[in-house]
C-alpha positions in Angstrom: 11.5 93.0 93.8 14.1 91.8 91.5 15.4 89.4 93.9 11.9 87.6 94.1 11.6 87.6 90.3 14.9 86.0 90.1 13.8 83.2 92.5 10.7 82.7 90.6 12.6 82.2 87.5 14.8 79.6 89.1 11.6 77.8 90.3 9.7 77.2 87.1 6.3 75.3 86.7 6.7 71.9 88.3 9.3 72.9 90.8 8.2 72.1 94.4 8.9 75.8 95.5 7.0 77.4 92.5 4.1 78.2 94.6 6.1 79.9 97.3 8.1 81.8 94.8 4.8 83.2 93.1 3.6 84.0 96.6 6.7 85.9 97.7 6.8 87.9 94.4 3.2 88.8 94.6 3.4 89.8 98.4 6.3 92.0 97.6 4.4 93.8 94.8 1.3 94.2 97.0 3.3 95.7 99.8 4.9 98.2 97.1 1.3 99.1 96.1 0.4 99.8 99.7 3.5 102.1 99.9 1.9 103.8 96.7 4.5 102.0 94.5 1.9 101.7 91.7 2.5 98.8 89.6 0.2 96.5 87.6 -2.2 95.2 90.3 -3.7 92.8 87.9 -0.7 90.8 87.1 0.0 90.5 91.0 -3.6 89.1 91.5 -2.8 86.7 88.9 0.3 85.5 90.7 -1.8 84.9 93.8 -4.3 83.0 91.8 -1.7 80.8 90.3 -0.2 80.1 93.7 -3.6 79.2 95.0 -4.3 76.9 92.1 -1.1 75.0 93.2 -2.3 74.7 96.7 -5.6 73.0 96.4 -7.8 72.2 99.5 -5.9 69.9 101.9 -2.7 71.7 101.2 -1.4 73.1 104.5 -0.6 76.4 102.7 -4.0 76.6 101.1 -5.5 78.8 103.8 -2.7 81.3 103.6 -2.9 81.6 99.8 -6.6 82.4 100.2 -5.7 85.0 102.6 -3.2 86.6 100.3 -5.6 86.6 97.3 -8.4 88.4 99.5 -5.9 91.0 100.5 -4.9 91.7 96.9 -8.7 91.8 95.9 -9.5 94.1 98.8 -6.6 96.5 97.8 -7.8 96.7 94.2 -11.5 97.2 95.3 -10.4 100.0 97.8 -8.8 101.8 94.9 -11.1 101.0 92.0 -14.3 100.0 93.5 -15.0 97.0 91.4 -18.0 95.2 92.8 -16.6 91.8 91.4 -13.7 92.1 93.5 -15.5 92.5 97.0 -17.9 89.7 96.0 -15.0 87.2 95.4 -13.4 88.5 98.5 -16.7 87.4 100.4 -16.5 84.0 99.0 -12.9 83.3 99.6 -13.2 84.8 103.4 -16.2 82.3 103.7 -14.0 79.4 102.7 -11.0 80.5 104.6 -12.7 81.0 108.0 -14.1 77.6 107.7 -10.5 76.4 107.5 -9.0 78.5 110.4 -9.9 77.4 113.9 -10.9 80.1 116.3 -7.9 81.4 118.4 -5.3 80.8 115.5 -3.1 83.5 114.2 -4.7 83.4 110.8 -8.2 83.6 112.1 -7.5 86.6 114.2 -6.0 88.6 111.2 -8.6 87.4 108.6 -11.6 88.3 110.8 -10.5 91.7 111.9 -11.3 95.2 110.8 -9.2 95.1 107.6 -10.3 91.4 106.8 -13.7 89.8 106.8 -15.3 92.8 108.6 -14.2 95.2 105.8 -15.5 92.8 103.2 -19.0 92.4 105.0 -19.3 96.3 105.3 -18.4 96.7 101.8 -20.8 94.0 100.5 -23.7 95.6 102.5 -23.0 98.8 100.4 -23.2 97.3 97.0 -26.4 97.7 95.0 -29.2 95.0 95.7 -29.1 92.2 93.3 -32.0 89.9 93.0 -30.2 87.3 90.9 -29.4 83.8 92.1 -25.8 84.7 92.3 -26.5 87.9 94.0 -28.7 86.1 96.7 -26.1 83.5 97.3 -23.6 86.4 98.0 -25.8 87.7 100.6 -26.2 84.2 102.1 -22.4 84.0 102.3 -22.1 87.5 103.8 -24.7 86.6 106.5 -22.6 83.4 107.5 -19.7 85.7 107.8 -21.4 87.6 110.6 -23.3 85.1 112.8 -25.6 86.3 115.5 -24.2 88.6 117.9 -21.8 90.1 115.2 -22.3 94.0 114.8 -23.0 93.6 111.1 -25.5 90.8 111.6 -28.8 92.9 111.4 -27.6 94.9 108.4 -26.7 91.6 106.6 -30.1 90.0 107.4 -31.7 93.3 106.1 -29.7 93.1 102.6 -30.5 89.4 102.2 -34.1 90.1 102.7 -34.0 93.0 100.0 -32.4 90.7 97.7 -35.1 88.0 98.1 -37.8 90.6 97.8 -36.4 91.8 94.4 -36.4 88.2 93.1 -39.9 87.8 94.5 -41.1 91.0 92.5 -39.5 89.6 89.5 -40.5 85.9 89.7 -43.3 85.6 92.2 -42.0 82.7 94.2 -43.9 82.4 97.5 -40.7 80.9 99.2 -38.8 84.2 98.5 -41.3 86.3 100.3 -41.8 84.0 103.1 -38.1 84.0 103.9 -37.9 87.8 103.4 -40.7 88.0 106.1 -38.8 85.8 108.4 -35.6 87.7 108.1 -37.4 91.0 108.6 -39.1 89.8 111.7 -35.6 88.9 113.1 -34.2 92.2 112.1 -36.9 94.0 114.1 -36.4 91.8 117.0 -32.5 92.6 116.9 -33.2 96.4 116.6 -35.4 97.6 119.5 -37.3 100.9 119.3 -35.0 104.0 119.6 -32.0 102.4 117.7 -30.9 103.5 114.3 -33.1 102.3 111.5 -35.9 100.7 113.6 -38.4 102.8 111.9 -36.9 101.5 108.5 -37.1 97.8 109.5 -40.6 98.2 110.6 -41.5 99.8 107.3 -39.9 97.1 105.4 -41.6 94.2 107.3 -44.9 95.9 106.7 -44.2 96.1 102.9 -43.3 92.4 102.6 -46.4 91.5 104.5 -48.5 93.5 102.1 -46.6 91.8 99.2 -47.7 88.4 100.7 -51.2 89.5 101.1 -51.4 90.5 97.5 -49.9 87.0 96.4 -51.7 84.8 99.1 -54.7 86.7 100.4 -54.3 85.9 103.9 -56.1 88.7 105.9 -53.9 88.7 109.1 -50.8 89.7 106.9 -52.7 92.8 105.7 -53.8 93.6 109.3 -50.4 93.2 110.6 -48.9 95.3 107.8 -51.1 98.2 108.7 -50.2 98.0 112.3 -46.5 98.1 111.4 -47.1 101.0 109.1 -48.9 102.8 111.8 -45.9 102.4 114.2 -43.3 103.2 111.6 -45.3 106.7 111.0 -45.5 107.3 114.6 -41.7 107.1 114.8 -41.4 109.5 111.9 -43.1 112.6 113.2 -43.5 115.8 111.3 -40.1 117.0 109.9 -38.6 113.4 109.7 -36.8 113.0 106.4 -38.6 109.7 105.6 -42.2 110.8 106.7 -43.4 110.8 103.1 -42.4 107.3 102.8 -44.5 106.2 105.7 -47.4 108.2 104.6 -47.3 106.7 101.2 -46.9 103.2 102.6 -49.7 103.3 105.2 -52.0 104.9 102.4 -51.5 102.0 100.2 -52.2 99.5 102.9 -55.3 101.3 103.8 -56.4 101.4 100.3 -55.9 97.6 99.8 -57.9 97.2 103.2 -60.8 99.2 101.7 -60.7 97.2 98.6 -61.1 94.0 100.9 -63.5 95.3 103.7 -65.3 98.2 102.0 -64.9 100.7 104.9 -65.1 104.1 103.2 -63.2 105.6 106.3 -60.0 103.5 105.0 -60.0 105.0 101.4 -60.6 108.5 102.6 -57.8 108.4 105.1 -55.5 106.9 102.5 -56.2 109.7 100.2 -55.6 112.2 103.1 -52.4 110.6 103.8 -51.3 110.7 100.2 -52.1 114.4 100.0 -50.0 115.1 103.1 -47.2 113.0 101.5 -47.5 115.2 98.3 -46.8 118.4 100.2 -43.7 116.9 101.4 -42.6 116.1 97.8 -42.9 119.5 96.0 -42.0 119.8 92.4 -38.5 118.7 91.9 -38.6 116.0 94.7 -37.2 112.7 93.5 -40.2 110.8 94.9 -43.0 113.1 93.7 -44.0 110.7 90.7 -44.4 107.8 93.2 -46.8 109.9 95.3 -48.8 111.2 92.4 -49.2 107.6 91.0 -50.4 106.3 94.6 -52.9 109.3 95.0 -54.3 108.5 91.5 -54.8 105.0 92.3 -56.6 105.8 95.6 -58.7 108.1 93.7 -59.5 105.7 91.1 -60.5 103.0 93.6 -62.8 105.6 95.5 -64.3 106.5 92.2 -65.2 102.8 91.7 -67.2 102.5 94.9 -68.6 106.2 95.0 -68.7 107.4 91.4 -67.6 111.2 91.2 -66.1 112.5 88.0 -63.8 114.9 89.7 -62.0 112.0 91.3 -61.6 110.1 88.1 -60.4 113.3 86.1 -57.9 114.2 89.0 -56.7 110.6 89.0 -56.0 110.7 85.3 -54.2 114.1 85.5 -52.1 112.7 88.3 -51.1 109.6 86.5 -50.2 111.7 83.4 -47.9 114.0 85.7 -46.5 110.9 87.3 -45.4 109.6 83.9 -44.1 112.8 82.8 -41.7 112.7 85.9 -40.9 109.1 85.5 -37.7 108.0 83.6 -38.6 105.7 80.7 -36.3 102.9 82.0 -37.7 103.2 85.6 -38.5 99.7 86.9 -42.0 100.7 88.1 -43.1 102.7 85.1 -45.1 99.9 83.7 -47.4 99.8 86.8 -48.4 103.6 86.2 -49.0 102.8 82.6 -51.6 100.1 83.2 -53.1 101.9 86.2 -53.7 105.1 83.9 -55.2 102.7 81.4 -57.8 101.4 83.8 -58.6 105.0 84.7 -59.2 105.8 81.1 -61.4 102.7 80.6 -63.6 103.8 83.3 -63.9 107.3 81.9 -64.7 105.7 78.6 -67.8 103.8 80.1 -69.1 107.3 81.3 -68.1 109.4 78.6 -67.9 107.2 75.5 -65.0 109.1 74.1 -63.4 106.5 71.9 -59.8 108.2 72.3 -60.0 107.2 76.0 -60.4 103.5 75.4 -57.9 103.6 72.4 -55.4 105.2 74.7 -56.0 102.7 77.4 -55.3 99.8 75.0 -52.1 101.3 73.9 -50.9 102.0 77.4 -51.6 98.3 78.4 -49.6 97.0 75.3 -46.6 99.3 76.2 -46.7 98.1 79.8 -46.6 94.5 78.5 -43.7 95.4 76.2 -41.8 96.5 79.2 -42.1 93.4 81.1 -40.4 89.9 80.6 -42.6 87.1 79.8 -42.9 85.7 83.4 -42.9 89.0 85.4 -45.6 88.8 87.9 -47.1 92.0 86.9 -48.0 90.9 83.5 -51.1 89.6 85.4 -52.2 93.2 85.9 -51.3 94.3 82.5 -53.7 91.6 81.0 -56.2 92.4 83.7 -56.5 96.0 82.5 -56.2 95.3 78.9 -59.1 92.9 79.3 -60.9 95.7 81.2 -60.4 98.1 78.2 -61.6 95.6 75.6 -64.6 94.6 77.5 -65.6 98.3 78.2 -65.5 98.9 74.4 -67.4 95.8 73.7 -70.2 96.7 76.1 -70.5 100.0 74.3 -69.9 98.9 70.7 -70.7 95.4 70.7 -67.8 94.2 68.2 -67.3 90.6 68.4 -63.5 91.1 68.1 -63.3 93.1 71.4 -65.1 90.3 73.2 -62.6 87.7 71.7 -59.7 89.8 72.8 -61.3 90.5 76.3 -61.6 86.7 76.8 -58.0 86.0 75.7 -56.8 88.5 78.3 -59.2 86.8 80.8 -57.4 83.6 80.0 -53.9 85.1 80.1 -54.6 86.8 83.4 -56.0 84.0 85.3 -53.3 81.6 84.0 -50.3 83.8 84.5 -48.1 81.4 86.5 -46.0 83.8 88.7 -48.8 85.7 90.4 -50.5 84.6 93.4 -53.8 82.6 93.3 -56.4 85.0 94.8 -56.2 87.7 92.1 -56.3 84.9 89.5 -59.2 83.3 91.0 -61.2 86.6 90.9 -60.3 87.1 87.3 -61.4 83.5 86.6 -64.7 84.3 88.4 -65.1 87.6 86.4 -64.5 85.5 83.3 -67.4 83.2 84.1 -69.7 86.1 84.7 -68.8 87.8 81.4 -69.0 84.5 79.4 -72.4 83.7 80.8 -73.6 87.4 80.4 -72.5 87.5 76.7 -73.2 83.8 75.8 -69.4 83.2 75.0 -68.3 79.7 74.1 -65.4 80.0 76.8 -67.9 79.7 79.7 -67.1 76.1 80.5 -63.4 76.7 80.3 -63.8 79.7 82.6 -65.5 77.6 85.2 -62.9 74.8 84.9 -60.1 77.4 85.3 -61.7 78.7 88.6 -62.0 75.3 90.2 -58.5 74.5 89.2 -57.0 77.7 90.8 -59.3 77.5 93.8 -58.2 74.0 94.4 -54.5 75.0 94.1 -55.1 77.9 96.3 -56.7 75.9 99.1 -53.8 73.2 98.8 -51.3 75.8 100.0 -53.2 76.1 103.4 -52.0 73.9 106.2 -55.1 73.3 108.1 -58.7 72.5 107.6 -59.9 75.6 109.2 -57.5 77.8 107.2 -58.8 76.3 104.1 -62.4 76.9 104.9 -61.3 80.6 105.6 -59.5 80.9 102.4 -62.5 79.5 100.5 -65.0 81.8 102.3 -63.1 84.7 100.8 -64.8 84.0 97.6 -68.3 83.7 99.0 -69.8 85.5 96.2 -68.7 82.5 94.1 -70.3 79.8 96.1 -72.9 79.0 93.6 -70.3 78.3 90.8 -70.5 74.5 91.0 -74.0 74.5 90.2 -73.8 77.3 87.6 -71.0 75.4 85.9 -73.2 72.3 86.0 -76.2 74.4 84.4 -74.0 75.7 81.8 -72.6 72.4 80.7 -76.3 71.1 80.7 -77.3 74.0 78.4 -74.5 73.0 76.2 -75.6 69.4 76.0 -72.7 68.1 77.7 -74.1 66.1 80.5 -70.8 64.2 81.2 -69.0 67.5 81.6 -71.8 68.8 83.9 -71.2 65.8 86.2 -67.4 66.4 86.2 -67.7 70.2 86.9 -70.2 69.9 89.7 -68.2 67.2 91.4 -64.9 69.2 91.0 -66.4 72.4 92.5 -68.3 70.7 95.3 -66.7 69.3 98.4 -63.3 70.8 97.7 -62.5 70.7 101.5 -63.1 66.9 101.6 -61.2 66.2 98.5 -58.1 68.1 99.6 -58.1 66.3 102.9 -58.9 62.9 101.6 -56.2 62.9 99.2 -53.7 62.1 102.1 -55.9 59.0 102.7 -55.9 57.6 99.3 -56.3 53.8 99.1 -53.0 52.5 97.7 -53.6 48.9 96.9 -53.1 49.2 93.1 -50.0 51.3 93.5 -48.7 48.9 96.1 -49.0 46.0 93.7 -47.4 48.1 90.9 -44.6 50.0 92.7 -44.4 49.1 96.5 -41.5 51.6 97.1 -43.4 54.5 95.7 -46.5 53.6 97.4 -44.6 53.6 100.7 -42.9 56.9 100.0 -46.4 58.4 99.1 -47.8 57.0 102.3 -45.1 58.4 104.6 -44.9 61.9 103.0 -48.7 61.9 103.3 -48.6 61.1 106.9 -46.0 63.8 107.4 -48.2 66.4 105.7 -51.2 65.1 107.7 -49.3 65.6 110.9 -48.4 69.2 109.8 -51.9 70.3 109.2 -53.0 72.8 111.8 -49.6 73.7 112.9 -49.7 76.9 111.0 -52.6 78.2 113.3 -50.2 79.6 116.0 -51.0 82.9 117.4 -47.2 83.6 117.1 -47.0 84.9 113.6 -43.4 84.1 113.2 -44.0 80.6 114.5 -47.0 80.4 112.1 -44.8 81.6 109.2 -42.2 78.8 109.8 -44.8 76.2 110.0 -46.4 77.4 106.8 -42.8 77.1 105.0 -42.4 73.6 106.4 -45.9 72.7 105.0 -45.1 74.0 101.6 -41.8 72.1 101.6 -43.7 69.0 102.4 -46.3 69.7 99.8 -43.6 70.1 97.1 -42.3 66.7 98.1 -45.7 65.1 98.0 -46.4 66.7 94.6 -43.2 65.3 93.3 -44.3 61.8 94.2 -47.6 62.4 92.7 -46.1 63.4 89.4 -43.9 60.4 89.6 -46.8 58.1 90.1 -48.6 59.7 87.2 -45.7 58.7 84.9 -46.5 55.0 85.6 -48.6 53.2 83.1 -52.1 53.1 84.3 -51.8 55.8 86.8 -51.9 59.0 84.6 -55.0 60.2 86.3 -53.8 59.7 90.0 -55.4 62.2 92.3 -56.7 64.3 89.3 -60.3 65.4 89.4 -62.2 62.3 88.3 -63.7 61.8 84.9 -67.2 60.9 84.2 -66.1 57.3 83.7 -64.5 57.2 87.1 -67.5 59.0 88.7 -70.0 56.6 87.2 -68.6 54.0 89.6 -70.9 55.7 92.3 -73.9 54.5 90.5 -72.7 50.8 90.6 -75.4 49.7 92.9 -78.1 52.0 91.6 -78.7 55.3 89.9 -77.3 58.5 91.4 -79.5 61.8 90.9 -77.7 65.2 91.2 -80.1 67.9 91.9 -78.8 71.1 90.4 -80.3 74.5 91.8 -78.7 77.2 89.7 -79.8 80.7 88.9 -79.6 79.8 85.2 -81.8 76.6 85.6 -83.0 74.0 87.9 -82.8 70.5 86.9 -81.5 67.0 87.8 -78.8 64.7 86.2 -79.5 60.9 86.6 -76.4 58.8 86.4 -77.2 55.3 85.6 -75.1 52.2 86.3 -73.9 52.2 82.7 -74.5 54.6 79.6 -75.0 58.2 79.3 -76.4 60.5 81.8 -80.1 61.6 81.7 -81.1 65.4 82.1 -84.4 66.0 83.9 -85.5 69.7 83.5 -87.8 71.2 86.1 -89.5 73.8 83.8 -91.7 75.2 86.7 -88.9 75.5 89.2 -86.7 78.4 89.4 -83.8 78.9 92.2 -86.0 81.4 94.0 -88.7 78.7 94.3 -86.2 76.1 95.7 -85.0 78.6 98.4 -88.6 79.5 99.2 -89.4 75.7 99.5 -86.4 75.4 101.8 -87.6 78.3 104.1 -91.2 76.8 104.1 -89.9 73.4 105.1 -87.9 74.9 108.0 -90.9 76.9 109.2 -93.3 74.0 108.9 -91.2 71.6 110.6 -90.6 73.7 113.6 -94.4 74.4 113.8 -95.0 70.6 113.6 -92.9 70.0 116.6 -95.3 72.0 118.6 -98.6 70.3 117.4 -100.3 67.3 119.0 -98.9 64.1 117.4 -102.4 63.1 116.2 -103.1 66.5 114.4 -102.6 66.1 110.7 -99.8 68.2 109.2 -101.7 69.7 106.3 -99.3 72.4 105.3 -96.3 70.0 105.6 -98.1 67.5 103.4 -98.8 70.4 100.9 -95.0 71.0 100.6 -94.1 67.2 100.2 -96.7 67.2 97.4 -95.0 70.2 95.7 -91.8 68.4 96.0 -93.2 65.3 94.4 -95.1 67.1 91.6 -92.4 69.6 90.5 -89.2 67.7 91.4 -89.3 64.0 92.1 -92.1 62.9 89.8 -90.1 64.0 86.5 -87.2 62.0 87.9 -89.2 59.0 88.8 -90.8 59.1 85.2 -87.2 58.9 83.7 -86.3 56.1 86.3 -89.5 54.0 85.4 -89.7 54.5 81.6 -86.3 55.3 80.4 -84.0 53.3 82.8 -86.7 50.7 83.6 -85.7 50.7 87.2 -87.2 47.9 89.2 -89.7 48.5 92.2 -87.7 48.9 95.5 -84.3 49.5 93.8 -81.8 51.6 95.5 -81.2 55.3 94.4 -78.9 57.9 95.7 -79.8 61.6 96.0 -77.0 64.1 95.6 -78.6 67.5 96.2 -76.8 71.0 95.8 -77.4 74.3 97.0 -80.8 74.9 98.5 -81.9 71.4 97.7 -79.6 70.2 100.4 -82.2 71.4 103.0 -85.2 69.9 101.4 -86.4 66.4 102.6 -86.4 65.0 99.0 -86.8 61.4 100.1 -90.1 62.2 101.7 -91.7 63.5 98.5 -95.4 62.2 98.4 -98.3 62.8 96.2 -100.8 62.5 99.1 -103.7 61.8 96.7 -105.7 58.9 95.3 -104.9 57.5 91.9 -107.1 58.8 88.9 -108.8 55.5 88.6 -109.6 55.3 92.3 -107.9 52.1 92.6 -105.7 53.1 95.7 -103.4 55.9 96.8 -100.5 57.1 94.5 -97.2 55.6 95.5 -94.7 57.9 97.2 -90.9 58.0 96.5 -90.0 55.8 99.5 -92.5 53.1 98.5 -91.2 53.0 95.0 -87.4 53.1 95.8 -84.9 52.8 98.7 -83.5 56.2 99.0 -80.0 57.3 100.4 -78.2 60.5 100.3 -74.3 61.2 99.4 -72.7 64.5 99.8 -70.7 63.9 96.7 -70.1 61.1 94.2 -66.5 60.8 95.4 -67.7 60.3 99.0 -69.9 57.4 97.9 -67.0 55.7 95.8 -64.6 56.3 98.7 -66.9 54.6 101.2 -67.2 51.6 99.1 -63.6 51.3 98.5 -63.0 51.2 102.1 -65.7 48.4 102.5 -63.3 45.9 100.7 -61.7 45.1 104.1 -64.1 44.6 107.1 -63.1 44.4 110.7 -64.7 42.1 113.5 -67.9 43.8 114.2 -68.2 45.7 117.4 -70.9 48.2 118.6 -70.5 51.2 121.1 -73.5 53.4 122.2 -72.3 56.8 123.4 -74.7 59.1 125.2 -74.7 62.0 127.5 -77.4 61.4 130.1 -76.4 64.5 132.2 -77.7 66.6 129.4 -80.6 64.5 128.0 -82.7 62.4 130.5 -83.9 60.0 128.1 -80.6 58.9 126.8 -79.9 56.0 129.2 -83.2 54.4 128.2 -82.4 54.9 124.5 -79.0 53.1 124.8 -80.7 50.3 126.6 -83.3 50.1 123.8 -80.4 49.9 121.2 -78.6 47.1 123.2 -81.9 45.1 123.3 -81.7 44.6 119.4 -77.8 44.0 119.1 -77.1 40.4 118.3 -75.3 38.7 121.2 -72.5 37.8 119.0 -71.4 41.4 118.6 -69.3 42.9 121.4 -71.4 45.8 122.8 -70.1 48.7 125.0 -71.9 51.7 126.4 -70.1 55.0 127.2 -72.4 57.4 129.2 -72.4 59.9 132.1 -69.0 60.7 133.4 -67.3 58.4 130.9 -68.9 60.2 127.8 -65.9 62.5 127.5 -64.5 63.9 124.4 -61.3 61.6 124.6 -63.5 58.7 125.3 -65.7 59.4 122.3 -62.8 59.8 119.9 -61.5 56.4 121.3 -64.8 54.8 120.8 -64.8 55.9 117.2 -61.5 54.6 116.4 -61.9 51.1 118.0 -65.5 50.3 117.0 -67.1 49.4 113.7 -70.6 50.6 114.7 -71.5 53.7 116.7 -74.7 55.1 118.1 -74.3 58.7 119.4 -77.2 60.1 121.5 -76.4 63.6 122.7 -77.0 67.1 122.0 -75.8 68.1 118.3 -74.9 71.7 117.4 -74.4 72.9 113.8 -72.3 76.1 114.0 -73.1 78.1 110.7 -70.5 80.6 111.2 -67.6 78.1 111.9 -68.9 74.7 110.6 -65.7 72.9 111.7 -66.8 73.8 115.3 -70.1 72.0 114.8 -70.2 69.6 117.8 -71.7 66.9 119.9 -71.9 67.7 123.6 -69.8 65.5 125.9 -69.2 65.4 129.6 -66.0 67.6 129.7 -65.9 69.4 126.3 -67.5 69.3 123.0 -66.7 66.7 120.3 -66.1 68.9 117.2 -66.4 68.1 113.5 -62.6 69.0 113.3 -61.9 66.4 115.9 -63.7 63.8 113.9 -62.2 64.7 110.6 -58.7 64.3 112.2 -59.7 61.0 113.7 -58.9 58.4 111.1 -61.4 55.5 111.5 -60.6 53.3 108.5 -62.4 50.1 110.1 -65.5 51.9 110.8 -68.6 51.0 109.2 -71.9 52.6 110.5 -73.0 55.5 112.6 -76.4 56.4 113.8 -76.5 60.0 115.0 -79.4 60.4 117.4 -78.8 64.2 117.7 -80.2 67.4 116.2 -78.9 69.2 113.1 -76.3 66.6 112.3 -76.8 66.7 108.3 -77.3 70.5 108.1 -74.5 72.2 105.8 -72.6 75.5 106.0 -74.5 78.7 105.2 -71.3 80.3 103.6 -70.4 77.3 101.5 -73.6 75.2 101.3 -72.2 73.0 98.5 -69.2 71.9 100.8 -71.6 69.9 102.8 -69.5 70.6 105.8 -71.7 69.0 108.7 -71.3 66.3 111.3 -72.7 63.5 109.2 -70.4 64.2 106.3 -67.5 64.4 108.8 -68.1 60.9 110.1 -68.2 59.6 106.6 -65.0 61.4 105.7 -63.1 60.0 108.8 -64.0 56.4 107.7 -67.7 55.4 108.4 -69.2 53.9 105.3 -72.8 54.6 106.1 -74.2 57.5 108.4 -77.7 58.4 109.5 -78.3 62.1 110.4 -80.9 64.7 110.8 -81.8 67.9 109.1 -83.7 69.4 111.9 -84.4 69.1 115.7 -85.8 65.8 116.7 -88.1 65.4 119.8 -87.9 62.6 122.3 -90.9 60.6 121.2 -90.0 60.6 117.5 -86.3 59.8 118.3 -87.6 56.7 120.4 -89.7 55.4 117.7 -86.9 55.8 114.9 -84.2 54.1 117.0 -86.5 51.3 117.9 -87.9 50.5 114.6 -84.6 51.0 112.8 -82.7 48.6 115.0 -85.3 46.2 115.1 -85.5 46.1 111.2 -81.6 46.3 110.9 -80.9 43.2 112.9 -84.0 41.2 112.1 -81.8 38.8 110.4 -80.1 37.1 113.3 -76.3 37.4 113.4 -76.3 39.4 110.1 -74.4 42.7 110.6 -74.5 44.7 107.3 -74.4 48.4 107.1 -75.6 48.5 103.5 -79.1 47.5 104.8 -79.3 50.9 106.8 -81.4 52.7 104.1 -84.0 49.8 103.9 -84.2 49.6 107.6 -84.8 53.3 108.1 -87.4 53.3 105.3 -89.3 50.6 107.0 -89.3 52.7 110.1 -91.5 55.4 108.3 -93.5 52.9 106.6 -94.4 51.3 110.0 -95.3 54.9 111.4 -97.4 55.8 108.5 -99.3 52.6 108.7 
């Protein structure tokens, strides 16, 4: 030792052999420690560090210096068990093995039992750390043991644990997605029968449940239950971890009950918890957890099947759980706010003030235990709101209502919790604000729409977005309720904005990837190109997450979110450019008023609070037209009456008068359209035969508003009263944005071409109808027919892409359960609404749908106007004619002939904006 110290003294700093001298002295000391010659290990490690610092990357001795330092750190860890030493050793080995080609001596000694393998095993035993540094360490360890290494499954497991800890603390969906991917891989590497297989199954199920709570995707919960069932099967009576599986399966079934309402789920969950409790007698370290879980299940059952014994037992169990839980336990806050909820429920039944006061105090303690961005603050706010609202409903103190609303606001806007629960809270906020006439109602509606929009944007396919929206079917009337609320607050512009924002979200989310970029291209062409490219990648990625292989679907969803983040970054950059601050934001009234540039747009609002119309003029303020004698029930009844009478009318003799149908049209005129016409004529001074657009909502979408007719003689006997279609030229639009978008796309027009598509093998009259259409098409227009064997799905899609005008004569079927499966019958397979939406046709102008039910919306989300006509308009067609009901051959022949005759009576003129006038002339001719 003295000899090596002597050499070091002769090789001072700056000497070419200083690093070698440091290394030799340090190595001699380390060998002495190994031989139990205890000297100061810290100074020896410092010598190795100094030597390494002198041998930077690229130095031929850099790898050996790394190895020496790791040996010293491992020795100190093996004797002192300092986690920092083993963490540093892992990072050093990660660097070292990259520098050592496989097969070299240094690689063989570094990767052996006493080297990297020792470090891997030691790192896998240290406590889970969900910090960024802790997760980085787990990634390094995983790289040290690639697939096939004996420690690879355990290292995957440890990285997954660290990521899940961070997810629970920060709420990042990326973390739980990666956790699930890792845990799927672990399960695949550990077949049944091997050590820890049941644990790996349990952990995967747990992560899937967490993602369900965050994202609300039903198949995650279903899959979690199946894995929990399998884990419990592998943990029979007597297994040391059976209580864990009983608890976990009980929790998943409780959640399933809350989602689906099957009483068998909650009863079984309680039974499982009771069995678990018998396995956790007094003194068992996990008894407090099972008590709290049992209490939660009892509280949930009480909420559906009120029974005081359930609630009292739940409260007692929560109290016992808290008594057994350490004050610094990381999950104590959960029991605090869950007990608060149970006490609030008991207060509403017993009205004992001490219950609600304790409930408020418990939630405040729970909040005090949580960091400002902890995801669980959402639930603490939720239960605190619950307590204040329950007291307000009993004592009617304005301060309690204000505090409840503030906690509605905090819970729904808490950024680190998943969207579904926040959306539900925003919905409950709208209900409470309306019920108690609170000024925050409009804010609540806007919050709901914003959250739902953000939630749907995370879904990577059109159908998955629709499924996500359908989870909130109880809120499907919110767009019109929001409009009604704004009308009642005398804020008509806000009413227009909220109705537009809430309706047609499926279309707006899809159309944002097809946004016209002319203005951006002239200002910043590079950014416009970048936006266009990322939008194309996102569009291509849509639908890929629908795989039956859940692991593949997860990977696709992760990739979709990655692209979405890139897209959002470009959008944010665009909004920083002067003049683009509202790029792709929900449109303001000033922007929406552009829909009325060629004539007023009339939104018909059917809400449980009020029914009315909002007229958007070409310029100036909107006008409100109340319908004092019309309630939502009346509109729904009218819709049903029309469906019945039109069905009966199709069976009547053509010459037989439709008295009942006329009576319904007179009712529409007197109670709905006449008040609107009065405003158009007297306030707006709208000229005779001017264009107007109708934008119906809710039940109004199934009523033939354009056909409103007084069917009576004028009071002075000078003639018959004029009907709506005589006074004005009417068209419909599903949303204001759809009308604006169609006009934007008309700025560039392609050379006209016409194709008639028909399926004569299904409908005998189709060929003659196509010939009839051909007769009226000007010879200057290229005309093609696609019929019989040629009328395939692929052929139809190609026809839609390459022609500006399309006539479709075939069976149309609206699928009310799965609207994206609504379809036209083709020779080989159906042409679905989803096919049409994904078939971008920017040059298209006009489509005539000679088929049944092409403009009938979705029963689950009627304000989403998801039907075949709207799909064609979304795909690029500027003007579309569709049908609300079945059409018989005679009527179809008359309309087709009269329409095309009127449409092309000006020789050589091809103008889709004349479609509404041409269609109205058909009916005027038929009536005459």
